[in-house]
C-alpha positions in Angstrom: -22.6 17.4 18.8 -22.7 20.7 17.1 -21.1 20.9 13.7 -17.3 20.6 13.5 -14.9 23.3 12.7 -13.8 22.7 9.1 -10.2 22.2 8.2 -8.5 24.9 5.8 -7.8 23.4 2.5 -4.1 24.0 1.2 -3.5 24.4 -2.7 -5.1 22.0 -4.6 -7.4 20.6 -1.9 -11.1 20.4 -1.2 -12.9 20.7 2.2 -15.6 17.9 2.4 -17.8 21.0 4.2 -17.7 22.8 0.8 -19.7 19.9 -0.6 -23.3 20.3 -1.2 -26.5 18.5 0.3 -28.0 16.9 -1.6 -24.7 15.5 -3.0 -23.2 16.5 -6.4 -21.9 14.2 -9.2 -18.3 15.2 -10.6 -17.0 13.0 -13.3 -13.2 12.6 -13.0 -10.4 11.2 -15.3 -8.0 10.4 -12.4 -6.6 6.9 -12.4 -8.9 4.9 -10.0 -7.6 1.0 -9.1 -9.0 -1.7 -6.8 -7.0 -4.4 -5.7 -8.4 -7.2 -3.7 -6.4 -10.7 -3.2 -3.4 -9.1 -4.6 -5.3 -8.7 -8.1 -6.5 -5.3 -9.9 -10.1 -6.1 -10.0 -10.9 -2.7 -11.5 -9.2 -0.1 -13.2 -10.3 3.0 -14.8 -10.1 6.7 -16.1 -13.8 7.3 -16.1 -15.1 7.5 -12.7 -17.8 9.6 -11.1 -17.2 10.9 -7.6 -20.1 11.6 -5.4 -19.7 14.5 -3.3 -21.8 15.1 -0.3 -21.1 17.5 2.8 -19.0 16.4 5.6 -18.2 13.1 3.3 -15.2 12.4 1.6 -15.7 11.6 -2.1 -17.5 8.0 -2.8 -15.8 6.7 -6.4 -18.1 5.0 -8.5 -16.5 2.9 -11.2 -18.1 1.4 -14.7 -19.2 -1.9 -14.3 -17.3 -2.8 -17.2 -14.1 -1.8 -16.1 -14.1 -4.8 -13.4 -12.7 -7.9 -14.2 -14.9 -10.6 -15.4 -16.0 -12.6 -12.5 -14.9 -9.7 -9.8 -18.8 -8.7 -9.1 -20.9 -11.3 -7.7 -24.5 -10.4 -6.7 -25.6 -10.8 -3.2 -28.8 -10.5 -1.0 -30.2 -7.5 0.4 -30.3 -3.8 -0.5 -30.5 -0.6 1.1 -32.2 2.9 0.3 -30.7 6.2 -0.1 -32.9 9.3 0.2 -31.1 10.9 -2.7 -30.0 7.9 -5.3 -32.8 5.3 -4.6 -32.5 1.7 -3.9 -29.1 0.4 -3.8 -28.2 -3.5 -4.4 -25.1 -5.1 -3.7 -22.1 -7.0 -4.8 -19.8 -9.5 -3.0 -16.3 -8.6 -4.9 -14.2 -11.7 -5.7 -10.2 -10.9 -5.8 -9.4 -14.4 -7.5 -10.3 -16.5 -10.4 -11.0 -19.7 -8.0 -13.8 -17.5 -6.0 -11.5 -18.2 -2.7 -10.5 -14.4 -1.6 -14.1 -12.6 -1.1 -14.9 -9.2 0.3 -18.8 -9.8 1.2 -21.2 -7.0 0.2 -18.0 -4.6 -0.6 -19.6 -3.0 -3.6 -23.1 -1.8 -4.4 -24.8 0.0 -7.2 -28.0 2.0 -8.1 -29.8 -0.2 -10.8 -32.7 2.3 -10.9 -31.1 5.9 -9.7 -33.4 8.7 -8.9 -33.5 11.3 -12.1 -30.7 13.4 -10.3 -28.2 10.7 -10.2 -28.9 9.1 -13.6 -25.1 9.1 -14.4 -24.6 6.4 -11.8 -26.3 3.9 -13.9 -23.7 1.1 -14.8 -21.5 2.2 -12.0 -20.2 0.6 -8.9 -18.9 1.9 -5.6 -16.4 0.0 -3.2 -15.9 0.0 0.0 -12.0 0.8 0.6 -11.6 -0.9 3.8 -12.9 -4.0 2.4 -10.4 -4.4 -0.2 -6.5 -4.7 -0.3 -6.3 -1.0 -1.4 -8.1 1.4 -3.5 -6.1 4.0 -5.3 -6.5 7.4 -7.2 -3.7 8.6 -9.5 -1.3 6.3 -7.4 -2.4 7.4 -4.1 -3.4 5.0 -1.7 -6.8 5.8 -0.4 -7.6 6.0 3.6 -11.2 4.6 4.3 -13.8 6.9 5.5 -13.8 6.1 9.4 -16.8 3.8 10.6 -18.0 0.8 9.1 -21.0 2.6 7.3 -19.7 5.0 4.4 -17.7 4.2 1.4 -15.8 7.6 1.1 -12.1 7.6 0.0 -9.6 9.8 1.8 -6.9 11.3 -0.5 -4.6 14.1 0.3 -7.1 15.9 -2.2 -9.7 16.4 0.9 -9.8 17.9 4.2 -12.1 17.2 6.9 -13.0 16.4 9.4 -15.0 13.2 7.8 -18.1 12.0 9.0 -18.0 8.4 10.5 -15.7 9.7 13.4 -17.0 9.1 16.8 -19.8 11.8 17.7 -20.3 12.5 14.0 -23.9 11.0 13.7 -26.0 13.9 13.7 -23.6 16.2 11.5 
């Protein structure tokens, strides 16, 4: 499939087709909330957005802004050509450990030099939890089950992850 036609951003919007490759980091003071099992498991105004061509932003939240016990390390890893080796967490939504989103969160324990600002930060798959929100706006998960982008009214696509977008 050839590169799609980018949507035209309106006032206050960004096109994901204007994001760079390799990705850029953008420090954000927007209020980010993550809810699982009816409980807010993370809340911050100190996130980092990863901005990459054709992808909605992925928000990374400081590990210290997750409630105690919400992040349970799990097996496995993956490799990003830009950020390095990721490790994963099960996200736990209740104090008894009965509400669990398996491998729903990840971090880069030793990010590459260009992504050092992600050290101590955790990203969450918005489709794996009850909801993620940015400044009160509920996030729409990036299409597909591989990517962790957060779609809000701030960004326009089309977004990688839809059928036929594998080689964008």
